[in-house]
mmCIF file of the N, C-alpha and C atoms, coordinates in Angstrom:
data_MODEL
# 
_entry.id   MODEL 
# 
loop_
_atom_site.group_PDB 
_atom_site.id 
_atom_site.type_symbol 
_atom_site.label_atom_id 
_atom_site.label_alt_id 
_atom_site.label_comp_id 
_atom_site.label_asym_id 
_atom_site.label_entity_id 
_atom_site.label_seq_id 
_atom_site.pdbx_PDB_ins_code 
_atom_site.Cartn_x 
_atom_site.Cartn_y 
_atom_site.Cartn_z 
_atom_site.occupancy 
_atom_site.B_iso_or_equiv 
_atom_site.pdbx_formal_charge 
_atom_site.auth_seq_id 
_atom_site.auth_comp_id 
_atom_site.auth_asym_id 
_atom_site.auth_atom_id 
_atom_site.pdbx_PDB_model_num 
ATOM 1   N N  . MET A 1 1  ? 44.643 218.879 71.463 1.00 0.00 ? 1  MET A N  1 
ATOM 2   C CA . MET A 1 1  ? 44.561 217.901 71.846 1.00 0.00 ? 1  MET A CA 1 
ATOM 3   C C  . MET A 1 1  ? 44.102 217.062 71.534 1.00 0.00 ? 1  MET A C  1 
ATOM 4   N N  . ASP A 1 2  ? 44.430 216.042 69.515 1.00 0.00 ? 2  ASP A N  1 
ATOM 5   C CA . ASP A 1 2  ? 44.036 214.816 68.511 1.00 0.00 ? 2  ASP A CA 1 
ATOM 6   C C  . ASP A 1 2  ? 43.444 213.769 69.120 1.00 0.00 ? 2  ASP A C  1 
ATOM 7   N N  . ARG A 1 3  ? 42.725 213.126 69.402 1.00 0.00 ? 3  ARG A N  1 
ATOM 8   C CA . ARG A 1 3  ? 42.146 211.716 69.727 1.00 0.00 ? 3  ARG A CA 1 
ATOM 9   C C  . ARG A 1 3  ? 41.348 211.122 68.239 1.00 0.00 ? 3  ARG A C  1 
ATOM 10  N N  . ARG A 1 4  ? 41.619 209.960 68.293 1.00 0.00 ? 4  ARG A N  1 
ATOM 11  C CA . ARG A 1 4  ? 40.980 209.037 68.369 1.00 0.00 ? 4  ARG A CA 1 
ATOM 12  C C  . ARG A 1 4  ? 39.382 208.744 67.863 1.00 0.00 ? 4  ARG A C  1 
ATOM 13  N N  . ILE A 1 5  ? 38.458 208.944 67.067 1.00 0.00 ? 5  ILE A N  1 
ATOM 14  C CA . ILE A 1 5  ? 37.064 208.071 67.795 1.00 0.00 ? 5  ILE A CA 1 
ATOM 15  C C  . ILE A 1 5  ? 37.173 206.332 67.396 1.00 0.00 ? 5  ILE A C  1 
ATOM 16  N N  . VAL A 1 6  ? 36.841 205.999 68.133 1.00 0.00 ? 6  VAL A N  1 
ATOM 17  C CA . VAL A 1 6  ? 36.595 204.173 68.561 1.00 0.00 ? 6  VAL A CA 1 
ATOM 18  C C  . VAL A 1 6  ? 35.685 204.155 68.207 1.00 0.00 ? 6  VAL A C  1 
ATOM 19  N N  . GLY A 1 7  ? 34.998 204.720 68.215 1.00 0.00 ? 7  GLY A N  1 
ATOM 20  C CA . GLY A 1 7  ? 32.658 204.997 68.582 1.00 0.00 ? 7  GLY A CA 1 
ATOM 21  C C  . GLY A 1 7  ? 32.423 205.663 68.731 1.00 0.00 ? 7  GLY A C  1 
ATOM 22  N N  . PHE A 1 8  ? 30.944 205.153 68.814 1.00 0.00 ? 8  PHE A N  1 
ATOM 23  C CA . PHE A 1 8  ? 30.115 206.268 69.157 1.00 0.00 ? 8  PHE A CA 1 
ATOM 24  C C  . PHE A 1 8  ? 28.426 205.131 69.845 1.00 0.00 ? 8  PHE A C  1 
ATOM 25  N N  . HIS A 1 9  ? 28.182 205.634 70.667 1.00 0.00 ? 9  HIS A N  1 
ATOM 26  C CA . HIS A 1 9  ? 27.424 205.506 71.279 1.00 0.00 ? 9  HIS A CA 1 
ATOM 27  C C  . HIS A 1 9  ? 25.833 206.859 71.516 1.00 0.00 ? 9  HIS A C  1 
ATOM 28  N N  . GLN A 1 10 ? 24.836 206.559 71.829 1.00 0.00 ? 10 GLN A N  1 
ATOM 29  C CA . GLN A 1 10 ? 23.512 207.266 72.133 1.00 0.00 ? 10 GLN A CA 1 
ATOM 30  C C  . GLN A 1 10 ? 23.515 208.241 73.474 1.00 0.00 ? 10 GLN A C  1 
ATOM 31  N N  . ASP A 1 11 ? 23.424 209.841 73.988 1.00 0.00 ? 11 ASP A N  1 
ATOM 32  C CA . ASP A 1 11 ? 22.753 209.707 75.077 1.00 0.00 ? 11 ASP A CA 1 
ATOM 33  C C  . ASP A 1 11 ? 22.196 209.330 76.022 1.00 0.00 ? 11 ASP A C  1 
ATOM 34  N N  . ASP A 1 12 ? 21.455 209.868 77.246 1.00 0.00 ? 12 ASP A N  1 
ATOM 35  C CA . ASP A 1 12 ? 19.422 210.287 77.753 1.00 0.00 ? 12 ASP A CA 1 
ATOM 36  C C  . ASP A 1 12 ? 19.012 210.606 77.138 1.00 0.00 ? 12 ASP A C  1 
ATOM 37  N N  . GLU A 1 13 ? 19.569 212.004 75.681 1.00 0.00 ? 13 GLU A N  1 
ATOM 38  C CA . GLU A 1 13 ? 18.989 212.262 74.903 1.00 0.00 ? 13 GLU A CA 1 
ATOM 39  C C  . GLU A 1 13 ? 18.968 212.326 72.993 1.00 0.00 ? 13 GLU A C  1 
ATOM 40  N N  . GLN A 1 14 ? 20.074 211.390 72.965 1.00 0.00 ? 14 GLN A N  1 
ATOM 41  C CA . GLN A 1 14 ? 19.797 210.785 72.270 1.00 0.00 ? 14 GLN A CA 1 
ATOM 42  C C  . GLN A 1 14 ? 20.367 211.661 70.467 1.00 0.00 ? 14 GLN A C  1 
ATOM 43  N N  . GLN A 1 15 ? 21.154 212.095 71.590 1.00 0.00 ? 15 GLN A N  1 
ATOM 44  C CA . GLN A 1 15 ? 22.320 213.302 70.598 1.00 0.00 ? 15 GLN A CA 1 
ATOM 45  C C  . GLN A 1 15 ? 23.560 211.749 70.401 1.00 0.00 ? 15 GLN A C  1 
ATOM 46  N N  . TRP A 1 16 ? 24.221 212.250 69.585 1.00 0.00 ? 16 TRP A N  1 
ATOM 47  C CA . TRP A 1 16 ? 25.357 211.146 69.639 1.00 0.00 ? 16 TRP A CA 1 
ATOM 48  C C  . TRP A 1 16 ? 26.027 212.014 70.049 1.00 0.00 ? 16 TRP A C  1 
ATOM 49  N N  . VAL A 1 17 ? 27.425 211.262 70.236 1.00 0.00 ? 17 VAL A N  1 
ATOM 50  C CA . VAL A 1 17 ? 28.244 210.443 71.045 1.00 0.00 ? 17 VAL A CA 1 
ATOM 51  C C  . VAL A 1 17 ? 29.690 209.999 71.148 1.00 0.00 ? 17 VAL A C  1 
ATOM 52  N N  . ALA A 1 18 ? 30.774 210.504 70.948 1.00 0.00 ? 18 ALA A N  1 
ATOM 53  C CA . ALA A 1 18 ? 32.196 209.495 69.916 1.00 0.00 ? 18 ALA A CA 1 
ATOM 54  C C  . ALA A 1 18 ? 33.349 209.142 71.407 1.00 0.00 ? 18 ALA A C  1 
ATOM 55  N N  . THR A 1 19 ? 33.311 208.470 71.092 1.00 0.00 ? 19 THR A N  1 
ATOM 56  C CA . THR A 1 19 ? 34.150 207.621 72.550 1.00 0.00 ? 19 THR A CA 1 
ATOM 57  C C  . THR A 1 19 ? 35.699 207.529 71.654 1.00 0.00 ? 19 THR A C  1 
ATOM 58  N N  . LEU A 1 20 ? 36.927 208.024 72.481 1.00 0.00 ? 20 LEU A N  1 
ATOM 59  C CA . LEU A 1 20 ? 37.819 208.962 71.682 1.00 0.00 ? 20 LEU A CA 1 
ATOM 60  C C  . LEU A 1 20 ? 38.790 207.406 72.505 1.00 0.00 ? 20 LEU A C  1 
ATOM 61  N N  . ASP A 1 21 ? 40.148 207.391 72.066 1.00 0.00 ? 21 ASP A N  1 
ATOM 62  C CA . ASP A 1 21 ? 41.019 206.788 71.953 1.00 0.00 ? 21 ASP A CA 1 
ATOM 63  C C  . ASP A 1 21 ? 41.667 206.785 72.576 1.00 0.00 ? 21 ASP A C  1 
ATOM 64  N N  . CYS A 1 22 ? 41.389 207.758 73.723 1.00 0.00 ? 22 CYS A N  1 
ATOM 65  C CA . CYS A 1 22 ? 42.460 208.034 75.163 1.00 0.00 ? 22 CYS A CA 1 
ATOM 66  C C  . CYS A 1 22 ? 40.884 208.032 76.288 1.00 0.00 ? 22 CYS A C  1 
ATOM 67  N N  . GLY A 1 23 ? 39.937 207.411 75.331 1.00 0.00 ? 23 GLY A N  1 
ATOM 68  C CA . GLY A 1 23 ? 38.391 207.042 76.859 1.00 0.00 ? 23 GLY A CA 1 
ATOM 69  C C  . GLY A 1 23 ? 37.647 207.950 77.153 1.00 0.00 ? 23 GLY A C  1 
ATOM 70  N N  . HIS A 1 24 ? 38.122 209.081 76.986 1.00 0.00 ? 24 HIS A N  1 
ATOM 71  C CA . HIS A 1 24 ? 37.055 210.330 76.359 1.00 0.00 ? 24 HIS A CA 1 
ATOM 72  C C  . HIS A 1 24 ? 36.396 210.080 75.848 1.00 0.00 ? 24 HIS A C  1 
ATOM 73  N N  . THR A 1 25 ? 35.033 210.978 76.002 1.00 0.00 ? 25 THR A N  1 
ATOM 74  C CA . THR A 1 25 ? 33.736 210.592 74.836 1.00 0.00 ? 25 THR A CA 1 
ATOM 75  C C  . THR A 1 25 ? 33.608 212.196 74.512 1.00 0.00 ? 25 THR A C  1 
ATOM 76  N N  . GLN A 1 26 ? 32.440 212.747 73.039 1.00 0.00 ? 26 GLN A N  1 
ATOM 77  C CA . GLN A 1 26 ? 32.227 214.354 72.564 1.00 0.00 ? 26 GLN A CA 1 
ATOM 78  C C  . GLN A 1 26 ? 31.139 214.221 71.861 1.00 0.00 ? 26 GLN A C  1 
ATOM 79  N N  . HIS A 1 27 ? 30.786 214.603 72.308 1.00 0.00 ? 27 HIS A N  1 
ATOM 80  C CA . HIS A 1 27 ? 29.214 214.512 71.671 1.00 0.00 ? 27 HIS A CA 1 
ATOM 81  C C  . HIS A 1 27 ? 29.428 215.631 70.160 1.00 0.00 ? 27 HIS A C  1 
ATOM 82  N N  . LEU A 1 28 ? 29.069 215.180 69.252 1.00 0.00 ? 28 LEU A N  1 
ATOM 83  C CA . LEU A 1 28 ? 28.465 214.673 67.892 1.00 0.00 ? 28 LEU A CA 1 
ATOM 84  C C  . LEU A 1 28 ? 27.583 215.778 67.320 1.00 0.00 ? 28 LEU A C  1 
ATOM 85  N N  . ARG A 1 29 ? 26.974 216.606 68.123 1.00 0.00 ? 29 ARG A N  1 
ATOM 86  C CA . ARG A 1 29 ? 25.663 217.050 67.323 1.00 0.00 ? 29 ARG A CA 1 
ATOM 87  C C  . ARG A 1 29 ? 25.647 216.996 66.373 1.00 0.00 ? 29 ARG A C  1 
ATOM 88  N N  . HIS A 1 30 ? 23.759 217.552 65.753 1.00 0.00 ? 30 HIS A N  1 
ATOM 89  C CA . HIS A 1 30 ? 23.902 218.380 64.145 1.00 0.00 ? 30 HIS A CA 1 
ATOM 90  C C  . HIS A 1 30 ? 23.101 218.945 64.861 1.00 0.00 ? 30 HIS A C  1 
ATOM 91  N N  . ASP A 1 31 ? 23.174 220.894 64.710 1.00 0.00 ? 31 ASP A N  1 
ATOM 92  C CA . ASP A 1 31 ? 22.710 221.585 65.199 1.00 0.00 ? 31 ASP A CA 1 
ATOM 93  C C  . ASP A 1 31 ? 22.721 222.376 64.164 1.00 0.00 ? 31 ASP A C  1 
ATOM 94  N N  . PRO A 1 32 ? 22.347 222.259 63.122 1.00 0.00 ? 32 PRO A N  1 
ATOM 95  C CA . PRO A 1 32 ? 22.086 223.434 62.432 1.00 0.00 ? 32 PRO A CA 1 
ATOM 96  C C  . PRO A 1 32 ? 21.625 225.004 62.736 1.00 0.00 ? 32 PRO A C  1 
ATOM 97  N N  . PRO A 1 33 ? 21.676 225.741 62.846 1.00 0.00 ? 33 PRO A N  1 
ATOM 98  C CA . PRO A 1 33 ? 23.051 226.341 62.037 1.00 0.00 ? 33 PRO A CA 1 
ATOM 99  C C  . PRO A 1 33 ? 24.299 226.043 62.264 1.00 0.00 ? 33 PRO A C  1 
ATOM 100 N N  . TRP A 1 34 ? 24.027 226.296 64.330 1.00 0.00 ? 34 TRP A N  1 
ATOM 101 C CA . TRP A 1 34 ? 25.538 226.228 64.492 1.00 0.00 ? 34 TRP A CA 1 
ATOM 102 C C  . TRP A 1 34 ? 26.841 225.245 64.072 1.00 0.00 ? 34 TRP A C  1 
ATOM 103 N N  . GLN A 1 35 ? 25.777 223.746 64.172 1.00 0.00 ? 35 GLN A N  1 
ATOM 104 C CA . GLN A 1 35 ? 26.644 222.272 64.156 1.00 0.00 ? 35 GLN A CA 1 
ATOM 105 C C  . GLN A 1 35 ? 26.382 221.328 63.087 1.00 0.00 ? 35 GLN A C  1 
ATOM 106 N N  . GLU A 1 36 ? 26.544 221.784 61.805 1.00 0.00 ? 36 GLU A N  1 
ATOM 107 C CA . GLU A 1 36 ? 26.646 221.514 60.591 1.00 0.00 ? 36 GLU A CA 1 
ATOM 108 C C  . GLU A 1 36 ? 27.502 220.017 60.947 1.00 0.00 ? 36 GLU A C  1 
ATOM 109 N N  . ARG A 1 37 ? 26.244 218.613 61.421 1.00 0.00 ? 37 ARG A N  1 
ATOM 110 C CA . ARG A 1 37 ? 26.799 217.562 60.969 1.00 0.00 ? 37 ARG A CA 1 
ATOM 111 C C  . ARG A 1 37 ? 25.992 216.404 61.214 1.00 0.00 ? 37 ARG A C  1 
ATOM 112 N N  . SER A 1 38 ? 25.672 216.184 59.486 1.00 0.00 ? 38 SER A N  1 
ATOM 113 C CA . SER A 1 38 ? 23.750 215.993 59.563 1.00 0.00 ? 38 SER A CA 1 
ATOM 114 C C  . SER A 1 38 ? 24.751 213.448 59.710 1.00 0.00 ? 38 SER A C  1 
ATOM 115 N N  . TRP A 1 39 ? 26.333 213.524 58.900 1.00 0.00 ? 39 TRP A N  1 
ATOM 116 C CA . TRP A 1 39 ? 26.924 212.607 58.750 1.00 0.00 ? 39 TRP A CA 1 
ATOM 117 C C  . TRP A 1 39 ? 26.914 211.608 60.214 1.00 0.00 ? 39 TRP A C  1 
ATOM 118 N N  . VAL A 1 40 ? 26.345 212.995 61.317 1.00 0.00 ? 40 VAL A N  1 
ATOM 119 C CA . VAL A 1 40 ? 26.408 211.190 62.726 1.00 0.00 ? 40 VAL A CA 1 
ATOM 120 C C  . VAL A 1 40 ? 25.120 210.762 62.632 1.00 0.00 ? 40 VAL A C  1 
ATOM 121 N N  . LEU A 1 41 ? 23.894 211.198 61.702 1.00 0.00 ? 41 LEU A N  1 
ATOM 122 C CA . LEU A 1 41 ? 22.508 210.826 62.157 1.00 0.00 ? 41 LEU A CA 1 
ATOM 123 C C  . LEU A 1 41 ? 22.429 209.723 61.189 1.00 0.00 ? 41 LEU A C  1 
ATOM 124 N N  . ASP A 1 42 ? 23.627 209.235 60.208 1.00 0.00 ? 42 ASP A N  1 
ATOM 125 C CA . ASP A 1 42 ? 23.382 207.730 59.379 1.00 0.00 ? 42 ASP A CA 1 
ATOM 126 C C  . ASP A 1 42 ? 24.486 207.174 59.789 1.00 0.00 ? 42 ASP A C  1 
ATOM 127 N N  . PRO A 1 43 ? 23.983 205.045 59.747 1.00 0.00 ? 43 PRO A N  1 
ATOM 128 C CA . PRO A 1 43 ? 24.288 204.680 60.274 1.00 0.00 ? 43 PRO A CA 1 
ATOM 129 C C  . PRO A 1 43 ? 25.581 204.522 59.925 1.00 0.00 ? 43 PRO A C  1 
ATOM 130 N N  . VAL A 1 44 ? 25.496 204.542 58.602 1.00 0.00 ? 44 VAL A N  1 
ATOM 131 C CA . VAL A 1 44 ? 26.828 204.332 57.386 1.00 0.00 ? 44 VAL A CA 1 
ATOM 132 C C  . VAL A 1 44 ? 27.775 205.592 57.162 1.00 0.00 ? 44 VAL A C  1 
ATOM 133 N N  . THR A 1 45 ? 27.727 206.039 57.124 1.00 0.00 ? 45 THR A N  1 
ATOM 134 C CA . THR A 1 45 ? 28.249 207.564 56.494 1.00 0.00 ? 45 THR A CA 1 
ATOM 135 C C  . THR A 1 45 ? 28.766 207.817 58.381 1.00 0.00 ? 45 THR A C  1 
ATOM 136 N N  . ARG A 1 46 ? 28.207 207.377 59.582 1.00 0.00 ? 46 ARG A N  1 
ATOM 137 C CA . ARG A 1 46 ? 28.388 207.716 61.241 1.00 0.00 ? 46 ARG A CA 1 
ATOM 138 C C  . ARG A 1 46 ? 29.873 206.323 61.162 1.00 0.00 ? 46 ARG A C  1 
ATOM 139 N N  . SER A 1 47 ? 29.587 205.443 60.778 1.00 0.00 ? 47 SER A N  1 
ATOM 140 C CA . SER A 1 47 ? 30.526 204.579 60.612 1.00 0.00 ? 47 SER A CA 1 
ATOM 141 C C  . SER A 1 47 ? 32.627 204.948 60.123 1.00 0.00 ? 47 SER A C  1 
ATOM 142 N N  . GLU A 1 48 ? 31.946 205.198 58.774 1.00 0.00 ? 48 GLU A N  1 
ATOM 143 C CA . GLU A 1 48 ? 32.973 205.752 58.264 1.00 0.00 ? 48 GLU A CA 1 
ATOM 144 C C  . GLU A 1 48 ? 34.114 207.749 58.403 1.00 0.00 ? 48 GLU A C  1 
ATOM 145 N N  . HIS A 1 49 ? 33.531 207.298 59.971 1.00 0.00 ? 49 HIS A N  1 
ATOM 146 C CA . HIS A 1 49 ? 34.586 208.240 60.374 1.00 0.00 ? 49 HIS A CA 1 
ATOM 147 C C  . HIS A 1 49 ? 34.802 207.875 61.340 1.00 0.00 ? 49 HIS A C  1 
ATOM 148 N N  . LEU A 1 50 ? 34.324 206.437 62.119 1.00 0.00 ? 50 LEU A N  1 
ATOM 149 C CA . LEU A 1 50 ? 35.683 205.775 63.469 1.00 0.00 ? 50 LEU A CA 1 
ATOM 150 C C  . LEU A 1 50 ? 37.679 206.213 62.801 1.00 0.00 ? 50 LEU A C  1 
ATOM 151 N N  . GLY A 1 51 ? 38.081 206.286 63.040 1.00 0.00 ? 51 GLY A N  1 
ATOM 152 C CA . GLY A 1 51 ? 39.219 206.344 63.222 1.00 0.00 ? 51 GLY A CA 1 
ATOM 153 C C  . GLY A 1 51 ? 39.374 207.957 62.571 1.00 0.00 ? 51 GLY A C  1 
ATOM 154 N N  . THR A 1 52 ? 38.771 208.780 62.814 1.00 0.00 ? 52 THR A N  1 
ATOM 155 C CA . THR A 1 52 ? 38.956 210.699 62.740 1.00 0.00 ? 52 THR A CA 1 
ATOM 156 C C  . THR A 1 52 ? 39.136 211.327 63.426 1.00 0.00 ? 52 THR A C  1 
ATOM 157 N N  . ILE A 1 53 ? 40.726 212.594 63.138 1.00 0.00 ? 53 ILE A N  1 
ATOM 158 C CA . ILE A 1 53 ? 41.092 212.595 64.207 1.00 0.00 ? 53 ILE A CA 1 
ATOM 159 C C  . ILE A 1 53 ? 40.217 214.049 65.041 1.00 0.00 ? 53 ILE A C  1 
ATOM 160 N N  . LEU A 1 54 ? 39.155 214.151 66.165 1.00 0.00 ? 54 LEU A N  1 
ATOM 161 C CA . LEU A 1 54 ? 39.093 215.114 67.077 1.00 0.00 ? 54 LEU A CA 1 
ATOM 162 C C  . LEU A 1 54 ? 40.543 215.502 67.365 1.00 0.00 ? 54 LEU A C  1 
ATOM 163 N N  . ASN A 1 55 ? 39.702 217.105 68.018 1.00 0.00 ? 55 ASN A N  1 
ATOM 164 C CA . ASN A 1 55 ? 41.241 218.035 68.348 1.00 0.00 ? 55 ASN A CA 1 
ATOM 165 C C  . ASN A 1 55 ? 39.835 218.358 69.940 1.00 0.00 ? 55 ASN A C  1 
ATOM 166 N N  . LEU A 1 56 ? 40.310 217.878 70.727 1.00 0.00 ? 56 LEU A N  1 
ATOM 167 C CA . LEU A 1 56 ? 39.488 217.778 72.554 1.00 0.00 ? 56 LEU A CA 1 
ATOM 168 C C  . LEU A 1 56 ? 39.269 218.964 72.305 1.00 0.00 ? 56 LEU A C  1 
ATOM 169 N N  . PRO A 1 57 ? 38.361 219.986 72.765 1.00 0.00 ? 57 PRO A N  1 
ATOM 170 C CA . PRO A 1 57 ? 38.640 220.870 73.248 1.00 0.00 ? 57 PRO A CA 1 
ATOM 171 C C  . PRO A 1 57 ? 39.537 221.327 75.016 1.00 0.00 ? 57 PRO A C  1 
ATOM 172 N N  . ALA A 1 58 ? 38.915 223.188 75.323 1.00 0.00 ? 58 ALA A N  1 
ATOM 173 C CA . ALA A 1 58 ? 40.518 223.848 75.497 1.00 0.00 ? 58 ALA A CA 1 
ATOM 174 C C  . ALA A 1 58 ? 40.190 222.873 77.431 1.00 0.00 ? 58 ALA A C  1 
ATOM 175 N N  . SER A 1 59 ? 38.784 222.639 77.530 1.00 0.00 ? 59 SER A N  1 
ATOM 176 C CA . SER A 1 59 ? 38.704 222.152 79.242 1.00 0.00 ? 59 SER A CA 1 
ATOM 177 C C  . SER A 1 59 ? 39.633 220.873 79.272 1.00 0.00 ? 59 SER A C  1 
ATOM 178 N N  . ALA A 1 60 ? 39.213 219.825 78.436 1.00 0.00 ? 60 ALA A N  1 
ATOM 179 C CA . ALA A 1 60 ? 39.531 218.069 78.283 1.00 0.00 ? 60 ALA A CA 1 
ATOM 180 C C  . ALA A 1 60 ? 41.816 218.982 77.590 1.00 0.00 ? 60 ALA A C  1 
ATOM 181 N N  . THR A 1 61 ? 41.913 219.233 77.362 1.00 0.00 ? 61 THR A N  1 
ATOM 182 C CA . THR A 1 61 ? 43.515 219.706 76.673 1.00 0.00 ? 61 THR A CA 1 
ATOM 183 C C  . THR A 1 61 ? 44.167 220.389 78.925 1.00 0.00 ? 61 THR A C  1 
ATOM 184 N N  . ARG A 1 62 ? 43.535 220.398 79.172 1.00 0.00 ? 62 ARG A N  1 
ATOM 185 C CA . ARG A 1 62 ? 43.777 220.520 80.799 1.00 0.00 ? 62 ARG A CA 1 
ATOM 186 C C  . ARG A 1 62 ? 43.721 220.021 81.339 1.00 0.00 ? 62 ARG A C  1 
ATOM 187 N N  . ARG A 1 63 ? 43.068 218.564 80.828 1.00 0.00 ? 63 ARG A N  1 
ATOM 188 C CA . ARG A 1 63 ? 44.206 217.517 81.569 1.00 0.00 ? 63 ARG A CA 1 
ATOM 189 C C  . ARG A 1 63 ? 44.309 216.036 81.121 1.00 0.00 ? 63 ARG A C  1 
ATOM 190 N N  . ARG A 1 64 ? 45.315 217.018 80.092 1.00 0.00 ? 64 ARG A N  1 
ATOM 191 C CA . ARG A 1 64 ? 46.550 216.262 78.913 1.00 0.00 ? 64 ARG A CA 1 
ATOM 192 C C  . ARG A 1 64 ? 46.707 215.215 79.420 1.00 0.00 ? 64 ARG A C  1 
ATOM 193 N N  . SER A 1 65 ? 47.298 214.834 80.548 1.00 0.00 ? 65 SER A N  1 
ATOM 194 C CA . SER A 1 65 ? 47.954 213.392 81.544 1.00 0.00 ? 65 SER A CA 1 
ATOM 195 C C  . SER A 1 65 ? 46.946 212.242 81.806 1.00 0.00 ? 65 SER A C  1 
ATOM 196 N N  . ILE A 1 66 ? 45.126 212.656 81.893 1.00 0.00 ? 66 ILE A N  1 
ATOM 197 C CA . ILE A 1 66 ? 44.890 212.163 81.756 1.00 0.00 ? 66 ILE A CA 1 
ATOM 198 C C  . ILE A 1 66 ? 44.234 210.597 80.375 1.00 0.00 ? 66 ILE A C  1 
ATOM 199 N N  . CYS A 1 67 ? 44.462 212.079 79.489 1.00 0.00 ? 67 CYS A N  1 
ATOM 200 C CA . CYS A 1 67 ? 44.645 211.060 77.904 1.00 0.00 ? 67 CYS A CA 1 
ATOM 201 C C  . CYS A 1 67 ? 46.173 210.241 78.183 1.00 0.00 ? 67 CYS A C  1 
ATOM 202 N N  . LEU A 1 68 ? 47.210 210.430 79.146 1.00 0.00 ? 68 LEU A N  1 
ATOM 203 C CA . LEU A 1 68 ? 48.384 210.136 78.689 1.00 0.00 ? 68 LEU A CA 1 
ATOM 204 C C  . LEU A 1 68 ? 48.604 208.995 79.025 1.00 0.00 ? 68 LEU A C  1 
ATOM 205 N N  . THR A 1 69 ? 47.560 208.930 79.822 1.00 0.00 ? 69 THR A N  1 
ATOM 206 C CA . THR A 1 69 ? 47.905 206.982 81.066 1.00 0.00 ? 69 THR A CA 1 
ATOM 207 C C  . THR A 1 69 ? 46.347 206.457 80.420 1.00 0.00 ? 69 THR A C  1 
ATOM 208 N N  . PRO A 1 70 ? 47.070 205.703 80.142 1.00 0.00 ? 70 PRO A N  1 
ATOM 209 C CA . PRO A 1 70 ? 45.923 203.992 79.663 1.00 0.00 ? 70 PRO A CA 1 
ATOM 210 C C  . PRO A 1 70 ? 44.942 203.329 79.914 1.00 0.00 ? 70 PRO A C  1 
ATOM 211 N N  . ARG A 1 71 ? 44.053 203.842 80.195 1.00 0.00 ? 71 ARG A N  1 
ATOM 212 C CA . ARG A 1 71 ? 42.874 202.911 80.864 1.00 0.00 ? 71 ARG A CA 1 
ATOM 213 C C  . ARG A 1 71 ? 43.069 201.989 81.225 1.00 0.00 ? 71 ARG A C  1 
ATOM 214 N N  . PRO A 1 72 ? 41.955 201.973 82.285 1.00 0.00 ? 72 PRO A N  1 
ATOM 215 C CA . PRO A 1 72 ? 42.318 200.559 83.105 1.00 0.00 ? 72 PRO A CA 1 
ATOM 216 C C  . PRO A 1 72 ? 41.329 199.378 82.473 1.00 0.00 ? 72 PRO A C  1 
ATOM 217 N N  . THR A 1 73 ? 41.695 198.152 82.491 1.00 0.00 ? 73 THR A N  1 
ATOM 218 C CA . THR A 1 73 ? 40.043 196.967 81.120 1.00 0.00 ? 73 THR A CA 1 
ATOM 219 C C  . THR A 1 73 ? 39.877 196.343 81.791 1.00 0.00 ? 73 THR A C  1 
ATOM 220 N N  . ARG A 1 74 ? 38.345 196.279 82.080 1.00 0.00 ? 74 ARG A N  1 
ATOM 221 C CA . ARG A 1 74 ? 37.652 194.752 82.752 1.00 0.00 ? 74 ARG A CA 1 
ATOM 222 C C  . ARG A 1 74 ? 37.616 194.355 81.799 1.00 0.00 ? 74 ARG A C  1 
ATOM 223 N N  . THR A 1 75 ? 38.064 192.695 82.208 1.00 0.00 ? 75 THR A N  1 
ATOM 224 C CA . THR A 1 75 ? 37.399 191.891 81.584 1.00 0.00 ? 75 THR A CA 1 
ATOM 225 C C  . THR A 1 75 ? 35.984 190.815 82.601 1.00 0.00 ? 75 THR A C  1 
ATOM 226 N N  . PRO A 1 76 ? 35.677 190.307 81.765 1.00 0.00 ? 76 PRO A N  1 
ATOM 227 C CA . PRO A 1 76 ? 34.437 189.385 82.738 1.00 0.00 ? 76 PRO A CA 1 
ATOM 228 C C  . PRO A 1 76 ? 34.806 188.414 83.776 1.00 0.00 ? 76 PRO A C  1 
ATOM 229 N N  . ASN A 1 77 ? 33.731 189.644 85.236 1.00 0.00 ? 77 ASN A N  1 
ATOM 230 C CA . ASN A 1 77 ? 34.128 188.724 86.296 1.00 0.00 ? 77 ASN A CA 1 
ATOM 231 C C  . ASN A 1 77 ? 34.835 188.861 86.801 1.00 0.00 ? 77 ASN A C  1 
ATOM 232 N N  . SER A 1 78 ? 35.587 190.246 86.448 1.00 0.00 ? 78 SER A N  1 
ATOM 233 C CA . SER A 1 78 ? 37.169 190.566 87.375 1.00 0.00 ? 78 SER A CA 1 
ATOM 234 C C  . SER A 1 78 ? 36.714 191.711 87.622 1.00 0.00 ? 78 SER A C  1 
ATOM 235 N N  . ARG A 1 79 ? 37.927 192.023 88.481 1.00 0.00 ? 79 ARG A N  1 
ATOM 236 C CA . ARG A 1 79 ? 38.339 193.844 88.573 1.00 0.00 ? 79 ARG A CA 1 
ATOM 237 C C  . ARG A 1 79 ? 39.702 194.579 87.723 1.00 0.00 ? 79 ARG A C  1 
ATOM 238 N N  . ILE A 1 80 ? 39.647 195.496 87.754 1.00 0.00 ? 80 ILE A N  1 
ATOM 239 C CA . ILE A 1 80 ? 39.669 196.199 86.879 1.00 0.00 ? 80 ILE A CA 1 
ATOM 240 C C  . ILE A 1 80 ? 41.448 196.663 87.131 1.00 0.00 ? 80 ILE A C  1 
ATOM 241 N N  . VAL A 1 81 ? 42.666 195.742 86.001 1.00 0.00 ? 81 VAL A N  1 
ATOM 242 C CA . VAL A 1 81 ? 43.165 195.010 86.119 1.00 0.00 ? 81 VAL A CA 1 
ATOM 243 C C  . VAL A 1 81 ? 44.030 196.053 85.032 1.00 0.00 ? 81 VAL A C  1 
# 
């Protein structure tokens, strides 16, 4: 299932993780020779990939209904709406 990258953050092991428009996250590791994603290491090239479409792996595709349901939003000092 195709999803758009809306942000990035690093996990506890300092690996880069993309936040997708459906609320899921996807690790984007640069781990040659298995995964060539040197662009995640540079802030400029990483920001150029905002909006890039990623295909969720099969395990996330099985949770397709989750991706189609809007995420609840939080406002400061409030409950989930």
